[in-house]
C-alpha positions as a LaTeX table, in Angstrom:
\begin{tabular}{lrrr}
\hline
Residue & $x$ (\AA) & $y$ (\AA) & $z$ (\AA) \\
\hline
Met1 & 79.56 & 101.96 & 77.62 \\
Gln2 & 79.35 & 105.61 & 77.99 \\
Ser3 & 82.32 & 107.92 & 77.28 \\
Asn4 & 82.70 & 108.73 & 80.98 \\
Asp5 & 82.88 & 105.03 & 81.74 \\
Phe6 & 85.38 & 104.55 & 78.91 \\
Leu7 & 87.57 & 107.41 & 80.29 \\
Ile8 & 87.47 & 106.00 & 83.84 \\
Asn9 & 88.41 & 102.41 & 82.62 \\
Ala10 & 91.07 & 103.63 & 80.45 \\
Ala11 & 92.64 & 105.71 & 83.26 \\
Arg12 & 92.19 & 102.81 & 85.70 \\
Phe13 & 93.98 & 100.48 & 83.19 \\
Leu14 & 96.89 & 102.82 & 82.75 \\
Ile15 & 97.36 & 103.75 & 86.24 \\
Leu16 & 97.29 & 100.03 & 87.38 \\
Leu17 & 99.73 & 99.07 & 84.71 \\
Phe18 & 102.08 & 101.82 & 85.73 \\
Ile19 & 102.03 & 100.96 & 89.34 \\
Gln20 & 102.61 & 97.47 & 88.73 \\
Val21 & 105.42 & 97.81 & 86.29 \\
Ile22 & 107.23 & 100.64 & 88.07 \\
Phe23 & 106.69 & 99.81 & 91.76 \\
Leu24 & 105.25 & 96.41 & 92.44 \\
Asn25 & 107.21 & 94.14 & 90.14 \\
Asn26 & 110.33 & 95.20 & 92.06 \\
Ile27 & 108.91 & 93.85 & 95.39 \\
Asn28 & 109.89 & 90.25 & 96.33 \\
Leu29 & 109.58 & 89.45 & 100.05 \\
Phe30 & 111.23 & 86.30 & 101.20 \\
Gly31 & 111.64 & 85.05 & 97.70 \\
Tyr32 & 108.11 & 84.14 & 96.95 \\
Ile33 & 105.78 & 87.06 & 97.83 \\
Asn34 & 105.04 & 89.34 & 95.00 \\
Pro35 & 102.08 & 91.69 & 95.05 \\
Tyr36 & 99.82 & 91.88 & 91.92 \\
Leu37 & 97.60 & 94.87 & 92.07 \\
Tyr38 & 96.88 & 95.05 & 88.28 \\
Ile39 & 94.16 & 92.38 & 88.52 \\
Leu40 & 92.04 & 94.96 & 90.32 \\
Phe41 & 91.12 & 96.20 & 86.91 \\
Ile42 & 89.54 & 92.89 & 85.93 \\
Met43 & 87.68 & 92.72 & 89.22 \\
Val44 & 86.12 & 96.20 & 89.20 \\
Tyr45 & 85.45 & 96.25 & 85.38 \\
Pro46 & 81.71 & 97.18 & 84.96 \\
Phe47 & 79.43 & 94.16 & 85.54 \\
Thr48 & 77.25 & 95.21 & 82.75 \\
Gly49 & 80.18 & 95.81 & 80.40 \\
Asn50 & 80.95 & 93.66 & 77.37 \\
Gln51 & 82.49 & 90.39 & 78.51 \\
Ser52 & 84.33 & 89.78 & 75.19 \\
Leu53 & 85.98 & 93.30 & 75.67 \\
Leu54 & 87.04 & 92.49 & 79.19 \\
Ile55 & 88.74 & 89.29 & 77.92 \\
Val56 & 90.66 & 91.24 & 75.26 \\
Leu57 & 91.56 & 93.94 & 77.74 \\
Ala58 & 92.76 & 91.34 & 80.20 \\
Phe59 & 94.98 & 89.87 & 77.57 \\
Val60 & 96.28 & 93.30 & 76.65 \\
Leu61 & 96.93 & 94.06 & 80.43 \\
Gly62 & 98.52 & 90.70 & 80.99 \\
Leu63 & 100.72 & 90.83 & 77.90 \\
Ser64 & 101.86 & 94.42 & 78.85 \\
Ile65 & 102.86 & 93.08 & 82.23 \\
Asp66 & 104.54 & 90.19 & 80.56 \\
Ile67 & 106.57 & 92.42 & 78.20 \\
Phe68 & 107.82 & 94.59 & 81.12 \\
Ser69 & 108.44 & 91.56 & 83.51 \\
Asp70 & 109.92 & 89.11 & 80.89 \\
Ser71 & 107.57 & 86.36 & 82.08 \\
Gly72 & 106.70 & 84.82 & 78.75 \\
Gly73 & 102.87 & 85.04 & 78.69 \\
Ala74 & 102.10 & 83.78 & 82.22 \\
His75 & 100.40 & 86.96 & 83.19 \\
Ala76 & 98.37 & 87.14 & 80.08 \\
Ala77 & 97.20 & 83.56 & 80.53 \\
Ala78 & 96.27 & 84.13 & 84.25 \\
Ala79 & 94.45 & 87.51 & 83.46 \\
Val80 & 92.46 & 86.01 & 80.60 \\
Phe81 & 91.52 & 83.03 & 82.63 \\
Ile82 & 90.08 & 85.10 & 85.58 \\
Ala83 & 88.45 & 87.37 & 83.10 \\
Phe84 & 86.77 & 84.38 & 81.64 \\
Val85 & 85.57 & 82.83 & 85.01 \\
Arg86 & 84.61 & 86.30 & 86.51 \\
Pro87 & 80.83 & 85.78 & 85.84 \\
Ala88 & 80.76 & 82.52 & 87.70 \\
Ile89 & 82.71 & 83.84 & 90.59 \\
Leu90 & 80.53 & 87.00 & 90.70 \\
Lys91 & 77.44 & 84.76 & 90.82 \\
Phe92 & 78.89 & 82.51 & 93.63 \\
Ser93 & 80.09 & 85.55 & 95.65 \\
Phe94 & 77.06 & 87.91 & 95.28 \\
Gly95 & 74.24 & 85.53 & 94.39 \\
Val96 & 70.99 & 87.16 & 93.35 \\
Ser97 & 72.41 & 90.72 & 93.63 \\
Tyr98 & 74.73 & 89.88 & 90.65 \\
Glu99 & 71.83 & 88.46 & 88.56 \\
Tyr100 & 69.94 & 91.60 & 88.87 \\
Asn101 & 72.95 & 93.86 & 88.26 \\
Thr102 & 72.45 & 95.69 & 91.60 \\
Ile103 & 75.93 & 95.22 & 93.08 \\
Lys104 & 78.73 & 97.68 & 93.45 \\
Ile105 & 81.91 & 96.26 & 95.08 \\
Ser106 & 82.53 & 99.27 & 97.28 \\
Lys107 & 78.99 & 98.99 & 98.74 \\
Thr108 & 78.59 & 95.26 & 99.25 \\
Ala109 & 78.94 & 93.45 & 102.61 \\
Met110 & 82.50 & 92.71 & 103.74 \\
Gly111 & 82.03 & 88.97 & 103.54 \\
Glu112 & 80.82 & 89.02 & 99.93 \\
Arg113 & 83.64 & 91.37 & 98.98 \\
Leu114 & 86.34 & 89.24 & 100.76 \\
Thr115 & 84.92 & 86.07 & 99.07 \\
Tyr116 & 85.20 & 87.65 & 95.63 \\
Ile117 & 88.55 & 89.21 & 96.02 \\
Ala118 & 89.95 & 86.03 & 97.58 \\
Ile119 & 88.66 & 83.76 & 94.99 \\
Met120 & 89.75 & 85.90 & 92.04 \\
Val121 & 93.23 & 86.46 & 93.48 \\
Leu122 & 93.85 & 82.97 & 94.36 \\
Ile123 & 92.77 & 81.54 & 91.04 \\
His124 & 94.99 & 84.16 & 89.23 \\
His125 & 97.95 & 83.36 & 91.37 \\
Leu126 & 97.54 & 79.53 & 91.04 \\
Val127 & 97.34 & 79.94 & 87.18 \\
Leu128 & 100.36 & 82.41 & 87.13 \\
Phe129 & 102.59 & 80.44 & 89.28 \\
Ser130 & 101.77 & 77.28 & 87.57 \\
Met131 & 102.62 & 78.73 & 84.30 \\
Glu132 & 105.82 & 80.41 & 85.51 \\
Ile133 & 107.22 & 77.37 & 87.44 \\
Phe134 & 105.60 & 74.72 & 85.19 \\
Asn135 & 107.05 & 71.67 & 86.84 \\
Phe136 & 105.02 & 69.25 & 88.98 \\
Lys137 & 108.06 & 68.53 & 91.18 \\
His138 & 107.79 & 72.07 & 92.62 \\
Ile139 & 104.11 & 71.87 & 93.48 \\
Leu140 & 104.81 & 72.98 & 97.18 \\
Leu141 & 106.49 & 76.07 & 95.82 \\
Ile142 & 103.49 & 76.75 & 93.52 \\
Leu143 & 101.20 & 76.38 & 96.45 \\
Lys144 & 103.30 & 78.42 & 98.84 \\
Ser145 & 103.70 & 81.31 & 96.32 \\
Thr146 & 100.06 & 81.27 & 95.60 \\
Leu147 & 99.01 & 81.29 & 99.21 \\
Phe148 & 101.51 & 83.97 & 100.45 \\
Ser149 & 101.25 & 86.14 & 97.48 \\
Gly150 & 97.51 & 85.82 & 97.38 \\
Val151 & 97.04 & 86.93 & 100.82 \\
Phe152 & 99.39 & 89.90 & 100.29 \\
Ser153 & 97.79 & 90.80 & 96.96 \\
Ser154 & 94.17 & 90.40 & 98.43 \\
Val155 & 95.06 & 92.77 & 101.40 \\
Leu156 & 96.52 & 95.21 & 99.06 \\
Ile157 & 93.50 & 95.04 & 96.75 \\
Leu158 & 91.08 & 95.28 & 99.57 \\
Cys159 & 92.99 & 98.36 & 100.92 \\
Thr160 & 92.91 & 100.01 & 97.53 \\
Ile161 & 89.24 & 99.41 & 97.20 \\
Leu162 & 88.61 & 100.84 & 100.70 \\
Ile163 & 90.75 & 103.88 & 100.19 \\
Phe164 & 89.34 & 104.89 & 96.80 \\
Ser165 & 85.65 & 104.02 & 97.35 \\
Arg166 & 83.34 & 106.92 & 97.46 \\
Lys167 & 81.53 & 107.64 & 100.74 \\
Asn168 & 77.92 & 108.61 & 100.48 \\
\hline
\end{tabular}
C-alpha cells in the first residue's frame, strides 16, 4: 500500500469511528433501529490490499466501537466476520470484475453495488444482534433488528458512497 493510500485509509478509519461513536450510537429509532456506518471502512478497503491487515483493522475498529458502546465484543466479532467473508461476497456480487481487480465501488452498476452493500450489512447485523441478544428465545427480535437496522444502515452507506464518490 502506498503512503497516500495509507493516509486515506487512516483518515477514513478515524472519521468513521468518530461519526459512529459521537453521533450514530445515540440514535435508536423505535427501540430496534440503529445505524452502523463504521462498516463502510471494511467495505471500501482497497480490494488489492492485504486481507490479514483488513481483519486486524476490522478487529481494532470493532473493539473501539465496543469500548465506547459497552457492548462486550459484539462489534469486534461482527466486523472481523465480515472482513473475513468479504472476498467471497465480492466475488459473488461483482463476479469476473473482482477476479481481475477492475472494480471500484463508486463506478459499478447500481445492482451490483446494492447486492454487495446489502449482503455485507445484513451479515454484519445478523452476527452483531445475535451476539448482543444471545438468546434463541428472542430470534424474532434478532431478525427484526437485523432487517430494520440493516435497511437503515444500507441506505445510509449507499448515500454516503454516492455523496463522496468522485465524478469523472
